C-alpha positions as CSV (number, residue, x, y, z in Angstrom):
1,M,0.0,-0.1,0.0
2,T,1.4,3.5,-0.7
3,T,1.1,6.3,1.8
4,G,-0.5,8.7,-0.6
5,E,0.8,11.7,1.7
6,Q,-0.1,14.2,-1.4
7,R,-3.8,13.5,-1.8
8,G,-4.6,11.3,1.2
9,L,-5.6,7.7,1.8
10,V,-9.2,6.3,0.3
11,L,-10.5,3.2,1.7
12,V,-11.8,0.6,-1.0
13,A,-14.3,-1.6,0.6
14,E,-15.3,-4.2,-1.8
15,D,-15.2,-8.0,-1.4
16,E,-14.7,-8.5,-5.5
17,R,-10.7,-8.5,-5.6
18,P,-10.4,-7.9,-9.0
19,I,-12.6,-4.9,-8.7
20,A,-10.7,-3.3,-5.6
21,D,-7.3,-4.0,-7.5
22,L,-8.7,-2.1,-10.4
23,L,-9.7,0.8,-8.3
24,G,-6.6,0.9,-6.3
25,L,-4.6,1.1,-9.6
26,Y,-6.7,4.1,-10.9
27,L,-6.6,5.8,-7.6
28,R,-2.8,5.3,-6.7
29,R,-2.4,7.0,-10.5
30,E,-3.9,10.1,-9.2
31,G,-1.6,9.9,-6.1
32,Y,-4.2,8.8,-3.5
33,G,-2.8,6.0,-1.1
34,V,-5.2,3.0,-1.0
35,E,-6.4,0.6,1.6
36,V,-8.6,-2.2,0.7
37,A,-11.1,-4.0,3.0
38,G,-13.1,-7.2,2.0
39,T,-15.8,-7.3,4.8
40,G,-18.1,-4.9,6.5
41,P,-16.7,-5.2,10.1
42,D,-13.1,-4.6,8.3
43,A,-14.0,-1.5,6.6
44,L,-15.6,0.1,9.6
45,A,-12.2,-0.8,11.7
46,A,-10.3,0.4,8.9
47,V,-12.3,4.0,8.6
48,R,-12.1,4.2,12.9
49,R,-8.4,3.5,12.8
50,L,-6.9,5.4,9.5
51,Q,-9.4,8.4,9.3
52,P,-9.2,8.1,5.2
53,V,-10.1,11.1,3.2
54,A,-12.8,9.1,1.4
55,V,-14.6,5.6,1.4
56,V,-15.7,3.6,-1.7
57,L,-18.0,1.5,0.0
58,D,-19.5,-1.6,-1.8
59,V,-23.4,-2.1,-0.5
60,G,-22.9,-5.9,-0.7
61,L,-20.0,-6.5,1.7
62,P,-20.1,-9.8,3.8
63,G,-20.3,-9.7,7.5
64,M,-22.0,-6.4,7.6
65,D,-23.3,-4.8,4.4
66,G,-22.4,-1.3,3.3
67,T,-25.6,0.5,4.3
68,E,-25.2,-0.6,7.9
69,V,-21.4,0.1,7.8
70,C,-22.8,3.8,6.5
71,R,-25.3,4.2,9.3
72,T,-22.7,3.1,12.2
73,L,-19.8,5.6,10.9
74,R,-22.7,8.5,10.9
75,A,-24.0,7.6,14.0
76,E,-20.7,7.7,15.3
77,G,-20.2,11.4,13.9
78,S,-18.1,10.5,11.0
79,T,-18.1,13.0,8.2
80,V,-15.9,11.1,5.9
81,P,-17.2,11.2,2.2
82,I,-18.5,7.9,1.3
83,L,-19.5,6.9,-2.2
84,F,-21.7,3.8,-2.5
85,C,-21.2,1.2,-5.2
86,T,-23.7,-1.4,-6.0
87,A,-25.0,-3.7,-8.6
88,R,-28.7,-2.7,-7.7
89,D,-29.9,0.4,-9.9
90,D,-33.3,0.8,-8.0
91,E,-34.4,4.4,-6.9
92,V,-35.3,2.9,-3.5
93,D,-31.9,1.7,-2.8
94,R,-30.7,4.6,-4.2
95,V,-32.6,7.2,-2.1
96,L,-31.9,4.9,0.9
97,G,-27.9,5.2,0.6
98,L,-28.3,9.3,0.3
99,E,-30.5,9.2,3.2
100,L,-28.0,7.3,5.2
101,G,-25.8,10.1,4.5
102,A,-24.0,8.8,1.4
103,D,-22.5,11.5,-0.6
104,D,-22.6,9.6,-4.1
105,Y,-24.0,6.6,-5.6
106,I,-22.5,4.6,-8.3
107,T,-23.8,1.3,-10.2
108,K,-22.2,-1.3,-11.7
109,P,-20.9,-1.8,-14.0
110,F,-18.9,0.9,-13.9
111,S,-15.7,2.8,-15.3
112,P,-12.9,3.1,-12.8
113,R,-12.1,6.3,-14.4
114,E,-15.9,7.5,-13.2
115,V,-15.2,6.2,-9.9
116,V,-12.0,8.4,-9.4
117,A,-13.5,11.4,-11.0
118,R,-16.5,11.0,-8.3
119,V,-13.7,10.7,-5.6
120,K,-11.9,13.9,-6.8
121,A,-15.3,15.8,-7.2
122,V,-16.4,15.2,-3.6
123,L,-12.8,16.0,-2.4
124,R,-12.6,19.1,-4.4
125,R,-16.0,20.5,-3.1
126,I,-14.2,20.2,0.5
127,D,-11.0,22.0,-0.6
128,G,-13.1,24.4,-2.5
129,T,-14.9,25.6,0.5
130,L,-11.7,25.7,2.5
131,A,-10.0,27.9,0.0
132,A,-13.1,30.3,-0.2
133,A,-13.4,30.5,3.5
134,D,-13.5,34.4,4.8
135,Q,-15.9,35.3,7.3
136,P,-18.7,32.8,8.8
137,L,-21.9,32.9,6.9
138,V,-25.0,33.5,9.0
139,L,-28.6,33.4,8.2
140,G,-31.2,33.7,11.3
141,E,-29.7,30.9,14.2
142,V,-27.7,29.1,11.5
143,E,-24.0,30.0,11.4
144,L,-21.7,28.5,9.0
145,S,-17.5,28.4,8.7
146,R,-16.4,27.2,5.9
147,E,-12.8,27.5,7.0
148,R,-13.7,25.2,10.1
149,R,-16.1,23.3,8.0
150,R,-18.4,23.8,11.1
151,V,-22.1,24.5,11.4
152,T,-24.2,25.5,14.6
153,V,-27.7,26.5,15.3
154,A,-27.9,28.8,18.2
155,G,-24.4,27.9,18.9
156,A,-25.0,24.2,19.3
157,P,-22.9,22.2,16.6
158,V,-24.5,20.3,14.0
159,E,-22.9,17.3,12.2
160,L,-23.4,17.2,8.7
161,T,-21.8,15.0,6.0
162,A,-19.4,16.4,3.5
163,T,-22.1,16.9,0.6
164,E,-24.7,18.0,3.1
165,F,-22.3,20.8,4.2
166,D,-21.3,21.8,0.8
167,L,-25.2,21.9,-0.2
168,L,-25.9,24.2,2.6
169,A,-22.5,26.5,2.2
170,Y,-23.8,27.0,-1.6
171,L,-27.0,28.1,-0.8
172,M,-26.1,30.2,2.4
173,A,-23.7,32.2,0.1
174,R,-26.4,32.9,-2.3
175,P,-28.8,34.3,0.4
176,G,-32.1,35.2,-1.0
177,R,-31.2,33.8,-4.4
178,V,-33.2,30.8,-6.2
179,V,-31.0,28.1,-7.1
180,T,-32.5,25.4,-9.4
181,R,-31.7,21.8,-9.0
182,D,-29.6,21.6,-12.0
183,Q,-27.7,24.3,-10.8
184,L,-27.0,22.7,-7.5
185,L,-26.3,19.3,-9.0
186,S,-23.6,21.2,-11.3
187,G,-22.1,23.5,-8.3
188,V,-22.1,21.2,-5.5
189,W,-21.8,17.6,-7.1
190,G,-19.4,19.2,-9.9
191,Y,-21.8,17.0,-12.6
192,A,-25.1,15.8,-13.4
193,A,-25.1,13.4,-10.9
194,A,-26.8,10.0,-11.6
195,G,-29.7,10.1,-9.0
196,G,-30.7,13.4,-10.8
197,T,-32.9,16.1,-9.1
198,R,-33.6,13.1,-6.6
199,T,-30.6,13.3,-5.2
200,V,-30.6,17.0,-4.4
201,D,-34.2,16.4,-2.8
202,V,-33.0,13.9,-0.3
203,H,-29.8,16.1,0.8
204,V,-32.2,18.8,1.1
205,A,-34.5,17.0,3.2
206,Q,-31.6,15.6,5.3
207,V,-30.2,18.9,6.1
208,R,-33.3,20.3,7.2
209,A,-34.1,17.5,9.5
210,K,-30.7,18.4,11.2
211,L,-31.0,21.9,11.4
212,G,-34.7,21.7,12.5
213,E,-37.2,24.7,12.5
214,A,-33.9,26.8,12.1
215,S,-33.2,25.3,8.8
216,P,-33.0,28.4,6.5
217,I,-33.7,26.3,3.2
218,R,-36.8,27.4,1.8
219,T,-38.3,25.4,-1.4
220,V,-39.2,27.4,-4.6
221,R,-41.9,25.2,-6.1
222,G,-41.2,23.8,-9.7
223,V,-37.8,25.7,-9.3
224,G,-35.7,24.6,-6.8
225,Y,-34.3,26.2,-3.3
226,S,-32.9,29.6,-1.6
227,A,-31.6,30.0,1.7
228,E,-33.1,32.7,3.5
229,A,-33.2,34.3,7.3
230,G,-36.4,33.9,9.1
């Protein structure tokens, strides 16, 4: 395993070794370190031990499936970006994965180049919000620090996943402006996400649930969303 000091370590949780090896090859070419886990419990232990910058997580892992691994990590407060990989292309499965806190969803068969592009897109969003950090964004009781990647409601911290944070930051940086779902897909995800506008809606619902009544996100029916105080 390479250390990947330049771009960080990516955990590939995949029980089909040829797929894991292929993904590892492409990720290493891009300068990432790679750790492979072949079971759910091994993946969970690896995230806790290694603190990777991202996890490519197969849903159908033995021992503990990927959805349960994701659920456990989010319950523990981990915000590591998680990209689900699955052979199932059913919208119910896709939405379930997003609701559990996954940042992206890729169906098999996939191109390893696409997976690498998705990993880079998620991490680029994190780097971008850090580079753009200046004064905290404040709307009502919600305060968002892009530099610290921290959100509080009336001073109390709120744990968001990487994509949930980037979605909220994108909207709060444009207060009062109506942003379409397609614009959010492009601006937050960096491409036309496979889940389409449903991906946006699921993540918005998750952010609202975590922020409660203080959520500044408003629905503009038939168009998209905006962030407004009060």
